[in-house]
C-alpha positions in Angstrom: 103.0 110.9 107.1 105.7 109.9 104.8 105.6 106.3 103.2 107.1 104.4 100.1 109.9 105.2 97.8 112.4 103.1 99.8 113.7 100.5 97.3 115.6 102.8 95.0 115.2 105.6 92.3 112.9 103.4 90.2 110.4 103.1 93.0 109.8 106.9 92.9 109.8 109.4 95.6 108.3 108.9 99.0 104.8 110.0 99.5 104.0 112.9 101.9 100.3 112.8 102.8 97.8 113.8 105.7 96.4 110.5 106.7 93.8 109.2 109.1 94.8 105.8 110.7 91.9 103.4 110.3 93.5 100.2 111.6 96.7 98.8 113.3 97.8 95.4 114.0 101.0 93.7 114.9 102.4 90.5 113.5 100.1 90.2 110.4 100.3 87.5 107.8 98.8 86.6 104.4 98.4 83.1 102.8 99.8 81.8 99.7 98.3 78.5 99.2 99.1 76.7 102.2 101.9 78.9 103.2 101.6 81.9 105.8 103.7 84.8 104.5 104.6 87.3 107.3 103.6 91.0 106.8 105.0 92.1 110.1 103.3 95.1 111.6 100.5 96.6 109.5 98.6 99.8 109.2 95.5 101.0 107.3 95.4 104.7 106.4 92.9 106.8 104.6 94.0 109.5 102.2 91.0 111.4 101.1 88.6 108.4 100.2 91.3 105.9 99.5 92.4 103.3 102.1 96.0 102.3 101.9 97.6 99.2 103.5 101.2 99.8 104.7 103.2 96.7 105.9 106.5 96.5 107.4 107.9 93.4 105.7 108.5 93.9 102.1 106.6 91.4 100.2 104.0 91.0 97.2 100.2 91.1 97.6 99.4 87.3 97.9 96.3 86.9 100.1 93.2 88.7 101.0 94.5 88.9 104.5 96.6 91.6 103.5 93.4 93.7 103.8 91.1 91.6 106.3 93.9 91.7 108.9 93.0 95.3 109.2 89.2 95.0 108.9 89.0 95.8 105.2 86.8 93.5 103.2 88.3 93.7 99.6 85.3 92.0 98.1 83.2 95.0 99.1 85.4 97.4 97.4 84.8 98.9 93.9 88.5 99.0 93.1 91.4 97.1 94.6 95.0 98.0 93.6 97.8 95.5 94.5 101.6 95.8 93.8 102.3 92.2 92.6 103.5 90.6 89.5 101.0 87.8 89.2 101.2 86.1 92.6 97.8 87.8 93.8 95.7 86.1 91.2 95.0 82.9 93.1 93.4 84.9 96.0 92.1 88.1 94.3 91.1 86.7 91.1 88.3 84.9 92.8 86.7 88.3 93.9 87.7 90.4 90.8 85.2 91.2 88.1 88.2 92.3 85.9 91.9 92.4 86.3 94.0 95.1 84.8 97.9 94.7 84.6 99.8 97.9 84.7 103.4 98.3 83.5 104.8 101.2 85.7 108.2 102.5 86.1 109.9 100.2 88.9 112.6 97.6 89.6 111.2 95.1 87.1 109.1 95.7 83.9 106.1 93.6 83.1 107.3 93.7 79.5 110.1 91.1 79.5 111.4 92.5 76.1 112.5 95.7 77.9 114.7 93.9 80.3 118.5 94.2 79.4 119.4 90.6 79.4 123.3 90.0 79.6 123.4 86.2 79.9 121.1 85.0 77.4 121.8 84.2 73.8 119.5 86.3 71.3 117.2 85.8 69.5 115.1 83.8 72.2 111.4 83.2 72.0 109.1 84.9 73.0 111.2 88.0 73.5 112.4 88.4 69.9 110.1 88.6 66.8 112.5 86.3 64.7 112.9 83.5 67.2 111.0 80.4 67.2 110.0 78.4 70.2 112.4 75.7 71.3 110.9 72.6 73.1 112.4 69.8 74.9 112.4 66.5 73.1 111.7 63.5 75.3 
């Protein structure tokens, strides 16, 4: 099966792997607070000992349903990896013993100092060492 690598060059190359399908479901969703976010058709595949959830609608990992839709209980897993900036924390933070943020190659760096801003006057806090926070005066 070939999956991933569809957004652009910074997403990396697609992955080619021999997989075992462990779950399929149509019209899945995940919750984000009171909102239901559509995931589209979903599949769970196993590559070696790793279960991977594939979704047809591009979105971040927001709710536990991302896994439970396919019969996977993330609370029973030793390690859960999600592709999300911080939106996952409301749901996944409750079941996590520890959260490790990773800054990997991709469309947007987690280190905002690395983003080549073009419409912001520098220096600006907290991006630049020499800048001081500016607050609103009421």
